[in-house]
N, C-alpha and C positions, 0 to 999 in steps of 0.2 A: 504494500500500500504506500509506504514512504517513497519507494522508487517511482511509482505511478504519479504521485503528487509532485515529486521533483521534476518530472518530465512535463507535466501539464502546467504547473504554476511557475511563473518567472521568479527568479531570485531577486529579492529586495536587498539593497545595499544601504549602509549608513555612510553618508558623505563625510569622510574623515579628513580628506586633504583639501588644500586650497583649490586645486584644479577641479576636483569633484564638485565642490561648492560652486565654482564659477560656471560649470556646465549646467548645474541646477538653475542658477540665476538666469542663464541665457535661455534655457528651456521655458522658464516662467515668462520671460519677456516675449518670446515667440507666441505663446498661447494667449497670455492676458492682454498684451498691448497690440500685437500684430493681428492675431486671429479674432479675438473678442472685441477689439477696438475700444478697450477700456482706457481710462486715464489714471495715472498714479503719480503722486509727487515723488515717490521713491524711485521711479524709473530712471535709469541711466541710458538716455537715448543715444549717446555717442558710442558707448560700448555695447549697447543692446543687452543690458542686464536689469533684472528686477530683484532688489533685495531691500531689507529694512533692518532696523536695530534689533528686532526679535530674532533675526537669523544668527546673531552673535552668540546667543545663549540657547539655541534650539538644537534638537537632533533632527537633521535633514535626512529623510529617507527618499530613495529613488530606485527605479529599475530601468533596465535597458532592453531594447529590442533592436536587433540588427545593428548593434554598435552605437545606437543613439538613445538618449534619455527618452523614455516613453511615458513616464508618470512620476509625480513627486508629491510629497506633503511634508509637513514638519510638526513636531510636538514640543511645546514648552511647558515647564512647570510654572504655575502662577507665582511661586516664590522667587523666580528668576526674572520676571518681566521687568523691563526697565521703566515702564510707565504704567504701573498697576492701576493707577487712578483712572486711566482711560478705559479700562475694562471692568472696573468694580461695579459701576452702576449698570452698564449694559448687561452683564451676566448675573447681576444680583448676588454678588459674592457674600453679602451680609446674610443671605438665606442659608448658606452652607454651614450652619452651626455644628460644632463638634468636629470639624475637619480643619487640618492645617493647610496652609497654602501649598506646601510641598506634596500634598496628597491629591491635588487637583491639576489635571493636565489640560492644555489648550491646543487643539488640533486645528491647523489652518493651512492655507496655500495648497489645497488639493487641486492638482491639475493633471489631466490625462490627454495625451495626443489624440487627435480626432480619430485616426484609424484604429486605435486600440480601445475605444470607449465601450464597445460591446464585447470585449474579450475578457480573459481572466486576469488582465493586468490590474484593474481596480480592486477586485477581491483580494488579490495577493498583497497589494499595498496596504489595504485596510487591515488585513490580518496581521501584517508586520507591525503596524503602528499600535494595534491592540496589545501585541506582545511587548513592544517597546515601552508602552505605558506601564505595564505590569513591572517591567524591569526597573523603571524609574521610581516605582513605589506609588503610582497613581491609584487611588481608589475610585475616582470619578474623572471622566474625560468630557470636556466641553467642545462644542463646535457650533458654528452658526451658518445659516444658508438663507436664500430667498424662499418665500412661501411655497413656490412651485416645487421645491426639492425636498420639502419636509417628509413626504411620503417615502422617498428613497431612503432617507436616513432613519426613519422609523422602522423600516423593514430590515435595516442593518442591526438596530438595537438601541438607537437613541430615542429619547423622549423629550417632548416640549414641556418646559416647567415654568415658563413665565412669558409675558408679552414680548413682542419684538422691539427692536431699537433701530435707530438710524445710524448708518455707517457711511461716512463720506466716500463718494465714488461708487458705493455698492447699493445704496438705497435701504429699504426696510430689510432687516435681517432677523431671523428667528433663532433664538438661542436654544440649544438642545444639549442634553446631558446623557451620558451612558454610565451605568453602574456596572463595573466589571464582573461582579459576582452574581448578577441578577439572572440566574440560570433559567428560572421559570419564564421570565419575559422573553429571553432569547429563544426559548423553545416555542412560545406562543406565536412570535412573529417570524419563526423559521430563520433566525439570524445565522449568518455564516460564522458567527462567533460562538455558537453553541459548543462546538467541539473544543476550540482553544480554551474557553471559559472553564469547562469541566476539567481540563488538563492543568490549568494554572491556579484555580481557586479551590480551596479546601472547605471553606465555609461561606455563609451568605450574610455576614453581619452588615455589609453595606446595603444590601437589599432591604434589610430591616430599617436602616437609617433612612433610606429613600421613602419607604412607606410611612415612616413617622414624620419626616420633614415635609413631604409633598403628598399628603393623603388624597387630595382631590385628583391629582395627576395619576396617582397609582390606581385609583378606581375608575378612571375615565379614559378607556382606550380610544385611539383615534379612529374616526370613520374611514380614514385612508387605509386601514389595515383589514377592512372587510373584503370578503371575496366579491367577485363580480356580481354573482347572483344576490348576495346579501346587500350589496350596495345598491343594486337596482331596486330591491324591495324598499330600502331606506329612501331612495330617491323618489320613488312613486308615492310613498306615504307622505312626504313633505310637499310635493309638487304634483300638478297635473301636467305630465310631460307634453300632452297634446296642446296645451295652452301656451307653450314656450315658443315664441316666433323662430328661435334659432333651429328648432327641430320640426318646423313645418314640413309636411309631406313625408315624414319618416314614420315607419311603423315602430312598434315597441321593440322588436328584435333589433332593428337598425339603431335605435337610440341606445339600447343596452350595449350593443357592440361599440358604439362610438364613445360613450362615457367611460367604458371599461378600460380604454387606452389612457385615460387622463389621471389626474391626481386631485386630491382634495385637501382642504386646509380648514382647521377649526381654530377660531380665535375668541377673544374675550372682550367684554364691554370696555370701551375706551382705547382699544388697540388701533393704531394707525397702520392700515394695510398698505396704502400707497401714499407717497408724498409728491406734492406738486414739484415739477421740474426734474424729478428723478427719471432715469431712463429705464425702460422695461419692454418686454415683448410678450406679456401675458394679458389675457382677457379673463374676467371672472363672471361666473353664474352663481347667483345667491341661492343656496339650498335652504337656508334657514337664518332668520335674523333680520336686523335693520341696520343699514349703513348710510352715511350721508357724505355728499361731495361738497367741498368748499374750495373757494379760490381766493388767494391773497393777491391784491393789487395795491402796491404801496402799503399804506397803513390800513386799508379797508379789506375786510374779509366778508365774502358773500357766500351764502349757501346756494348751491346750484341745483342739487337734486337729492332725492331720497331713494334708496334701493331696498326693495323687499323681496320676498321669495319669488324666484323666477326671473328677476331682473338681471340684465347684463351691464357690465361697465368695463372700460379698458380696451374697447375694440380697435381704436386707432393704433395703439401701441402694438397690438398683436400683429397687425399687417405691415407696420412701418418701422418698428423699433424706435418709437418717438418718445420724447420727454412727456411725462404725465402733465395734463392740463389742470388737474385738481388733486386735492388731498382727500383720501377716503378714510373715514373714521367710523369705527363700530359704535353704534348707540346701544346695542345689546350684544350678548354672546351670539356668535354667528358661525356658519359653515358655508364654504364656497367650493365650487368646482373650478379648478384652475385650468384654463385652456391656453397653453403656451405654444410658441412656434414649434418646439420639440414635440409637443402633444400632437399638433396638426400633421407634422411630418410622419409620425408613427401611424396616425389614422389614415393618411393618404396612401401609405404603403400597404397597410393591412386591408383597408376598406375604401378603395378609391371612389366607388359610386356613392357611398354614403357621404364621404367627405365633400364630394362635389355638390351634393344637395345642401350640406351645411354651409359651405362657402357661398353658394348662391343666396341662401337665406341671410347670411351675414352681410353680403353686399346690399341687399334690399333694406336691411336695418340701418346700415350706414347712410344710405340714400335718404331714408326718412328723417334720420337725425340731422343730416346736412340741411335738408329743406326746413326743418323746424328751427335750426339755428339761424339760417338765412332770413326766415320770416321774422324771427325775434329781433335780429339786427336791423332789418328794414323797418320794423315797427318802432324800434328805439330811434332810428334816424328820422322818421316822420314826426315823432313827438318832439324832436328838438329843433325842427325847422319852422 
């Protein structure tokens, strides 16, 4: 079995030399700056490197394919972070009562080359950082991601434990934590860490700590972890699918297939899901709850719209990767279906005919909203002449 695993799973390395680290920084620049078109104050455009002060005290992990870096991430102990105050509020460090800072790891800068994103490269890297966290003495590991990726990380074994925060250049980020010895949860979500966790942990005292510290989160599993059939039942209970304009002319089986490709996100009252001027490429369908859209112009803040069950928002960013025109805030606890560009590509590949219907419906919705906006502006113009 070990031989088979060695053949299938690429070997992950710890970047120990200056040259290895330089190659990791160059790979990051290629992915983050050149491919993803992101901006970063830490980017060295002259040498095409992306590094920051956390790298000086981090363990950098990477793996190669065909002689080139194919993926990388890093892990820091909170006790070594040079600017802990920048992370304390975002991650809610005050909530981690009973833990020392050197027991909490922070995983970041996860990047995988495009051609290897559907391979065993990412699972290999994540298992390696899980083992490295244990070696460093971490009882808990923290990570953050955009809302559309929470389902991916939940299936790995992370849990959401507090509301999101704003990170410059990245927009709204959702903090997630993983308890290394939470064997039952790993089994429930079918985490790839189930095997390593059984091997590395002999008791489950940190699982007990999580249940005591975050009782609501322990009892409240994500809807994103439901099976396709169970999620369809949940979806149908909260909405009348035939009344959703996005799904016009789709039968129930077609709708079930389409939403099964997507991801879901569950948030809390007061949470800011999107912020004005942040860049994004996701659209959202409200499954449950109430959210409001507001726009800041100078010192004036105006409420633009209210979104309830079955409503859509974020359509423009989905099709054009544009900055958000409004801030979306939750007035109640809420659940949304996240429809990202990645979601659409998957759906188009698996269900091209269904996707064509959805895209046609989306174009009709955009046309209606454009007309409404034009009429509103024309009415405002007439009233001021």
